[in-house]
N, C-alpha and C positions, 0 to 999 in steps of 0.2 A: 120649696119641695112640694111636688104634686101629691095628691092623695094616693095614687098608685105607687109612686116611689116610696112614700112613707110606709105603706103596707109591706112592700118588698123588703124594706130595711128592717121592719119588725120581725118578719119571718126569718131573714138572714141572721139577725141577732139571736133569735131563738135557736136556730140550728147550731150556731157557734157555741152558745152557752151550754147546750145539751151534749154536743159531741166533742168539742175541743177546738181544733185549729181550723183556719180557712182552708188548708190543704185537704182536710177531710171531706169537705163539701165542694171542692173546686169544680167537679164535673156535674154536680147536682143542679137540677132545674127547680129552684125555689120559687114556687108560685104564690102570688098574693091572691087571697080569696076574700070576697066580700062577706061570705057566710061560711065560717069554718068552725063547726061545732066541736071538733076535737081539740081546739085551742084551749078549752077549759082544763085539759089534763096537763098543761105545760108546767105549772108550779109543782104539782105532785110528782111528775116525772123528773123534773129537775132535782127535787129532794131525793128521789130514789136513786138517781144515777150519780149526782155530783156532791151531795152533802157529806161532810165528815160525820155528821150525827148518825146517818143511816149506817155508815161503816162501824161506828161505835156500837150501835144496837145489834148489828149482825155478829160482831166479835163477842159482845156480851152474851148473846144467846148461845153461841158455841162454847163459851167459857162455862156457862151454867150447865149445858149439856154434858160437858166433860166431867164436871164435878159429880153430877148425878150418875153418869155411867160408871165412873170409878167406884162409887159407893155400891152400886148394884153388883159389880163384878166382885168386889171385896166380900159381899154377903152371899154370893152364889157358890154352891158346891161344884157346879160345872158351868163355867162361863160360856161354853160352846152351845149351851141350851138357851142362851140369852140372844135377843135380837133387838135391833133398832130399825125403825121404819121411817124413811125420810122421803118427802116430796123432792122434786127436782127444781122446777122453775121458780126463781126468786127465793129459793131456800138453799139450794146447792149451786145453781148456775144463774147468771145474770143475763137476762134477755133485753135489757133496756135499749141496746143499740137498734134493735128492730123497731121498738116502739118510737124511739126518737126519729128514725128515718120516716116512719109513717106519719108521725105528727107534723114534721116539716113539710111533707107532701099533702097535708090536710086530708089524710086518710084515717078514718076512724078505726084505730087498731084493734079495739076490743070486739070488732066483728069477727076477728080471727081468720079472715080470708087471706092473709099474707103469712100465716103461721107455718103452713106445710112447706113452702120453699125455705123458710128459716130453719126448720128442722133438718132439711136436707143439706143446705149450703151455708147456714149461718155459723157465726163464730162466737158463741156465748162465752163469757168470762166466769171465773169462779167467784162465788160469794166469799168475802173475807172470812177466814177461819174454817171453811167447809172441808177443804182437803186435809188440813191438819187433824181435825176432829175425826174424820172418817178413817184416816190412816191409823189414828190412835185406837179407834174401835177395832179395826182389823188386827192390830198388834196384840190386842187383849184376847183375841179369839172369838169376838162377838160377831154374830151374823148380821150382815147389812142387807136390807131390802129397800130398793128404790121403787116407790109407787107414784106414778105420774099419769096425768091425763094427756100426755103426748100420744100421737097416733100409733096404734099397734102395728098398722100396715107399714109404717116407716121405722119400725124398731131397729133395723140394722144401722140406720143413720144415727139414732140416739145412742146406741151402743158404741158406735165409732166415736161420737163426740165425747162421751164420758171416758172412754179409754184414752183418747187423745189428751184429755185434761188430767190424766194420771190418777183417776179415782179407783179405789180398791173394790174387789169383789164385783166387778161388772161382768155379767153373763146373761144369757137368755133367761135363765131361771131366776136371777136376782132382780131383774128389772121388769116390773109388772105395769103395763101401760093400759091405755083406755080400752075398756070392754065392760066388765061388771063394775058397779059402783066401787069407790075406794073402800067402803066398809067391808065389802065382800073380799076384796083383795087383801085387806089387812087380816081377815079371818083365815085366809090361806096360810099366812105367816104364823098366826097364833095357834094353828093346829099342831105344830111341832116345835114351837119356840115360845119362850116367855118374852113378850114384847115389853121392854123396860122403858123405852122412849119413843115418842112420836114427834117428828119435826116437820113443820110446814108453815106456809105463809097465808093459807086460807083455811077457814075453820072446818070445812069438811075433810081436811087432812087429819082431823082428830076424832070426829064423831059424826055418825050419820044423821044426827038430829040437826046439824047445821046445813045439810044439803037441800037446796031449793026451798028454803023456808024464809018467811019474812024477817026483816032486820030486827024487829021488836022481839021475835022469838029467839033469834040468834043471841041478842044481847042478854036476854033472860037466862039462856043456857050458859053463856059465859059466866054470869054471876053465880049460877047454881053450882058450877064446877070450879069455883075459885081456887080450891086447894090443888088442882092439877096443873095450873099454869106455872111453869118454871120448876115443876117437880116431875111430872110424867109427860107433860105436853110443852114443847118449846116452840113458840110462835115467832116468826120473823116478820119484820116490817115490809109492807108492799104498798106504797102510795101510788103505784102506776095503774093498777086496775083492781077490780073486786066488785062484789055484789053491792057494796055501799056507794058505788060511783054515781048513781043517779038519785041518791037520797036528797031530799030538800034540807037546807040548813035552817037551824033555829037561831034567830037573832034576838038581840036585846030590844025590847019594845019601848024605845025612848027616842026622842028627837036627837039628831046628831048635833053635838056642841063641839066646835073647834076652838081649842085653846093652844097657844104657842107655849113650848117648854122654855 
């Protein structure tokens, strides 16, 4: 096998592992690259899209959210005054098919220059547990607000996607897209509702202190707000992208010793 053939086989194997069957990529032009920086995302994206563990974590998050919401409704005099605020991408909807396509084409997907066409024409899937939780909140009379950094100029496409997926309370007023920072959009909701739950996959979905701050500060804030995780703030796993993606790893400073089991 030549070096070129070997590299092609590696990329084809990656495509099939991420997406599924050979038919899914029958027409794709899988290009072998000698220098493909995006390849480092492959393991994280495989976990995000294919692992049973991530499905369990997503269902666990929505189970916790349901318990907390039920308790808040039971304690409220008027549940219509309560609201939940949720992010969309990787919290309610799964965009990993776009990332997998770009990775296979050796395109650095977190440059986000393929995102606008995906918003218009892509077919994201629901995160496990999302629809059931949101329908439950709707049945309790709780207000739902979707706050996302999707493009506001493409809002009709996002509204159409959410409606097609059968999500409740989808309207121009309930979906607040990129413009002011998320902290300001959350304040709009808080002005006339008691926000009892925030749901998201990135930390600025919860607090403005996480936005554009160094990882060390983010970690310190996570620790300082320990009581809110799983109580008021429900965080979802996202191993596909994030502010952590370029952080250096810390390793054990010892020589490697190989021992057979």
